[in-house]
N, C-alpha and C positions, 0 to 999 in steps of 0.2 A: 504494500500500500504506500502511496505517496505520502511522505511525512515532511512536508515543508514546514519550516519553523520560522517564527518571527520573534526576534529578541527585542526587549525593551528593558534596559537595565538588567536585572537578574531574572526577569519574568519571561517565560516562553510558553507558547501554546501551539498545539498542532493545528494546522490549517487543513481541515477535512470536512466532508459534507456527507449528508445522508439523503436518500431519496427512495421512493417506492417504485419498484420495477413495474413496467407496463405489462410485461408478458405473464408474470405470475403473482403480482401483488406483494412480493416479499420486500422488506426493508433492507437496504444495504448501505454500507459506509465506504467511502474512498475519496478519490479525486473527482472533481467536477469539471465538465466542459459543455459548452453549447456548440454542437457541430451540425452544420447543414440544417439548422432550425430544430434540432433534436436536443433535448436535455439528457445528459448522460453522466452516470457515475462509473468510474473506472477502477479496476483492481490491477495492481502490478503482479503478474503471474510468472515472472522470471527472477531468478536469483541475481542476475546481472542488472536488473532494473530497466531493461530495454523493451519488454513486451507487455503491453497493456491490453486487457480485455474490457470493453466498454459495453454498458447495458443502458438501454433507453429507460428513462424514468418519467413519472408523471410530473410535468413542470411545477405545479403548485405544491408538490411534496418536497422539493429540494430545500434544504436548510443547512446552514453552517454550524459547526461545533462551536459552542461558546467558550470552551476552555475550562469549563466547570463541570463537576460531577455532582449527582444528588447524594442523598444520605445512604443509598444502596450502591454507591460507586458506579452508577450508570451515567454515561456521558449525556449532558444536556445540550440539545440542538435547538435551533431557532423555531422549530414548529411544535415544540413540546408544550404540554399543559402541565403545570406543576402545582402542588399543594405547598403553600408556605406556612410554616409554623414558627412563630417568633414570640419572644418574651419582650413585652413593651409596657413600660410603666407598671411593673409588677403584676402584669396579667398576661395570659397566653392567648394570642390571637391566631386564627387560621383563616386563610382565604385561598381561593383558586385563581390562577392567572395563566396567561400564555406568555411566551417569550417572543419578542419582535426585534428585528434589526432595524434601527432607525437612527439617522444622524450619526453614523459611524460608531454605534454602540448597541449592545444588547440591552433591552429594557423590559420591564414588567410593570404590571399595575400594582399599586400599593393597596393595602386593605381599605375597603370602602370607597375606592376611587374608580371611575370609569374611563380613565385615561392613563397612558403610560407615563409614569413619573419616576420610577426607581431604576437606576443604573444597576444591572444585574450583579456586576462584580462587587458593588458596595456591600452586599450581604455577606461577602467573604472577607471583608476588611477586619483587621484585628480589633478595631474599635467597636465592632458590631457583631460579637461572637455568638449571640443567642438566637440563631436562625437555622432552620432545618428546611431543606428543599427536597421534595419527592416527586418524581415524574409519575403522573397518573394517566397520561394518555398523550395524544397529539391531535393537532387541528384537522388532519386529513381523515383519521379513523374515528375520532371521538369529539366532533364539534359540539355535541350536546352537553359536554362537561362545562362549557363556557356559558351556557344559557342560565340566566338568573331568574 
């Protein structure tokens, strides 16, 4: 699998994508390209890194890895729906939100808000340690999870 990395100080994250295959509906992770108007996820199938196998995916299903994992060590992608549990002013709050890529960052809706206001990585800041994220679905397969 292509594992491009971007460095910023001592922080690195893998640049990879996921998408739902058109032929069998399975989710896959790898490199992304748009080739001849087809959205594709590719896997490196050679030890030398020179042979790629590309799969057509549903365009609306393609999302980038955020660089963060949930409480079960699953990678969080831009199409995921997550349950946020946080300690705030001595009370435990839970809410469900989706992840969006906007204005060069991954964002989520904060508790009780209907707009994207929280920079996703802020929940993993050392100053804000009492937050737990759990993937409960994705916008392609489970849009009903976002209905209020």
